[in-house]
N, C-alpha and C positions, 0 to 999 in steps of 0.2 A: 542396180535397184532403187540406190538414191542418188541416180544420175541427174542433174539438173535442181537437185535443192541446196541452198545455202546455207550456210549456221547463221546463227544471230548476228556474231561480230562480223560477218561478213557481210550482212545486210546492213549492219549500221555502216560499215565504212562507205559500201555501194551509196547509201543515203548521203553521208558526208561529202562523198565526191562530188555530186551531183547539185549540192547546195554551198558552195564556194561562201556565202556568208557566216558559216559557221564557225569559219577560221577569221572572222574578222575580230580585232581586239575592241572589246568592248570599253564606250568612254563613260565617265562619270559627269563630265560637263564637254558642254558644247563651244564656250567660249570663256576668256579670261577671268569674265566675274561668276562666272559658275566654278570654275577652278579655285579661286580666291575664297569661296564661300563654303566651299569641301575644307580647304586646306584650313581655315579658322574654326572648321565643327570638330576637324582631326587634333586640332591644336587645345582645346579645349576638354575633349575628351580624352586625352593624354594626361592633361594636367589633374583631372578629377580622378583618374585611375591610379595615379601618383601617389596624390592625398592621402587615397585609401589604402594603396599599398605602405606610404609612411606611418599611417597609424596601427595597420597590422604588425609592422615590426616594432614598433614603440610598446604595444600591447604585450607582443614577445618577446620584449627586453633585447631585441636584437642591434637596437640603436640607443646611443644615451642619450639621456637626456638634453644635454648640451647640441647634439648634433641635430636631434631632433626639433630642439626650438628654433634652430637657424634657418633648417631645410623648409619646415613648415612655414614659418614667417614669409620666406620667398615664394613659395609656392602659391601662398594665398593673394599675395601681390600679383603674381602670373594668372592666377584663375581670374582676378578682376578685369584684368587686360584681356585676356581670351573673350571671358562673358561679354565686353561690352562688343568682341565684334560680331557675334553670333545673335545678340538680343536683338527680338523683332515682334512682329503681331503674330508671326508663329510661334516663336518660340520666347513667349516673355519670362520666363524664369529658367532657373537652372534645374528645377525638378520636371519642367516640362520637356526640356532637352534630355534628362537622363529618362523619362517615361518612354521617349519618342525612339531612344536607341537602347530601350532595354538593359542600363545600366543600373545593375546591383551593385550601391557603394553608398552603406548609410554610415559607416566611419566619417566618409568624405563628406558627405551634406551635412553631417552633425557640425563637424569643424570650419565649414564654410560659412553655417549659420551663426556660428560662435564669433568667426572670424579672427580669432586668434589660436595660438597653440596651446593645448591642454596645461603645459608645462606654467602658462602664465597667468597668474590671478586676473579676476576680473576686478578692474580697476576702471568700472565703467567704460572701458577702452580707451583709456588714455595711453597706459604704455603701450599696447599691442597696436593701434592706430600710428603711435610714432612710429614703431618699430618698420610697421609696412610702408608707412611714408619715406621713409630714409631708405628701404631697401629699393622703392618704385625711383625714388630721386636718383640713386646710384645708376641703376639700369637706364634709364631717361637720358642722365649726362654721357654715360659712357657710350650709348648708342648714337646720340647724335655727332659726337666728336669722330667716332668709326665713321659716320655716314658724311663727314668732311663738314658738318655744320660748325662753323668755330666765329661765327660774328660775336662779339660782345654781347648786344643785345638779346641775341638769341641761347647764350650760355650762363651770362648774369644772372637772372631769374631765378632758374633751377637752381645755382650755386650757392646763391642768397636763402633760398628756401630751406636746401639742406644744412646749411650753417645754423639757421633757425630753428628747425627741428632736433637736428641734435642737441642742440643748447636745453631744449626742453626736457629731453630725456634724461632721467633723472637718473638710470642705470649706469650712464656712461660717468666715468670719472672725471671730473677736473681737468687732470692734464691729459686727457685724451689726443695722443698726437695727431688723429685723425683732423681736429678741429683747428690747430696751428696750422695744419697744409691748406685745410679751406680757405681760413680766415688770409693765407697769403694771399692764396690764388684770387681771393674777394678783391684784395689791394690791387692785385695786378691789373684786373679790370675795370676797376673803381676808374684807373689812371687812363683809361681807353675811352677813344670815342663810341659812339653808338656803333658806327658803319667799320670800324677797324678791326681787322681779322687776328686771330693767334698765329703764329708761324707754325710750321711744320715739326719744328723743335719744342715749342711751346704746348702742342696739343700733344706729342709724345709724351713729354714728361707731366702733363695734367693726368693723362690717362693712366700713367704709372702712380702719380699719386692716389688717384682715385680707388684704384685697385688695389693698393696697399692700405688706404683707408677702408675699404669695405672688407679686405680680410681683417683688419684688425677690428672693426665692428661683430664682426662674426664671432672673433675669438671672445668680445666682451659677451656674447649673447650663450656662447659655450659654457661661458666661468658661473652662469647663473645659476 
């Protein structure tokens, strides 16, 4: 009685078999430039969401003020770097990016606008700006070294700025060990010619010293 009739599933399967393009992978990009653009947007999306989650965790007392301050300071630096890669006529502001991708992150946008962790008092941006600059310089210098950028004239300016910024930050103790390590490396670089490069051993030691200094800096923030 029902011979010749097909179930909906059979009909769908038959249609798919007759249209092999349905099995093709959907690509979000056509070339390397488009892929880079999507990756950059994904990075920004991720950072904004992470700030939102961190703010909620702090409100719920799930993270200590010390841990929050350090994490938030780093995330705000990462946000600035990520947004620069995405900013365009199409996306002139972070608000336009969030509207376009339907992001509901009110706590994150508030933190981004204030440009400082909620635990740091508003001193006209001096302390929070120094913290953000120091975090950014640590990341920049270590990234350069890992990318085998080791010439004196490529490392010295950032290292000098790091030293000067740490000296301006009043919350850092006068005997902060990281200052002495940074000063010692500046003296080493000052003795070199602009085209001279650090050796493999020097790069390894400088990375070690920067990482230990960065960890010490975070411990200071945690103790605030």
